[in-house]
C-alpha positions in Angstrom: 0.2 0.0 0.0 2.7 2.3 0.8 4.3 2.3 -2.5 1.4 2.8 -4.4 1.1 5.9 -2.4 4.3 6.6 -3.0 4.1 6.1 -6.7 0.6 8.2 -6.7 2.6 10.8 -4.9 5.2 11.5 -7.0 3.0 11.1 -10.2 0.6 14.2 -8.7 4.0 15.9 -8.0 5.3 15.5 -11.3 1.9 16.7 -12.9 1.9 20.1 -10.6 5.5 20.4 -12.0 4.9 20.1 -15.6 1.6 22.5 -15.0 3.9 25.4 -13.3 6.2 24.8 -16.0 4.1 25.5 -18.7 2.8 28.4 -17.0 6.3 30.1 -16.8 7.2 28.8 -20.1 4.1 30.8 -21.7 4.8 33.8 -19.8 8.3 34.0 -20.2 8.6 32.6 -23.9 5.2 33.3 -25.1 4.5 36.9 -23.7 8.0 37.9 -23.7 9.2 36.7 -27.1 6.4 35.9 -29.5 4.0 38.5 -28.3 6.3 40.9 -27.5 5.4 43.5 -30.6 1.6 42.7 -29.7 2.0 43.8 -26.1 4.7 46.6 -26.8 1.0 48.7 -27.7 0.5 48.7 -24.0 2.2 50.5 -21.8 2.5 49.9 -17.9 5.0 53.0 -16.1 6.3 54.6 -19.0 7.3 50.9 -20.0 6.2 48.8 -22.8 4.3 45.9 -21.7 6.2 43.0 -24.1 9.8 44.6 -22.6 8.4 44.6 -19.2 7.8 40.8 -19.3 10.1 39.9 -20.9 12.4 41.8 -18.4 10.2 41.4 -15.1 6.9 39.8 -15.8 8.6 36.3 -16.2 10.7 36.5 -12.9 7.9 37.8 -10.7 5.6 35.3 -12.3 8.4 32.6 -11.5 8.5 33.9 -7.9 4.9 33.6 -7.4 4.7 30.3 -9.3 7.4 28.9 -6.3 5.0 30.0 -3.5 1.9 28.0 -5.4 4.3 25.1 -5.9 4.9 25.3 -1.9 1.5 25.6 -1.3 0.3 22.8 -3.4 3.1 20.4 -2.1 1.9 20.9 1.7 -1.8 20.1 0.7 -0.1 17.5 -1.2 1.9 16.1 1.7 -0.9 16.5 4.0 -2.9 14.4 1.6 -1.0 11.4 1.3 0.0 11.4 4.6 3.8 12.7 4.5 3.4 15.8 6.6 5.0 14.5 9.4 
């Protein structure tokens, strides 16, 4: 039973990692590089939004995703009894 528990735990953990890294990829590559010209028509604080995502936004999103990952992992640990 413990082996099945560990397998399910890691499967769910890897799923979370892939989802969060996909979000970061879309923000950093998609918004910062691919959609840069479209986003540059919008300005925030005097800076073009495409430039902002390429220079700052991807980093901010990554930091937020770290906190989201910690919260998800705490819930996952409790769910599978690894929080002790």
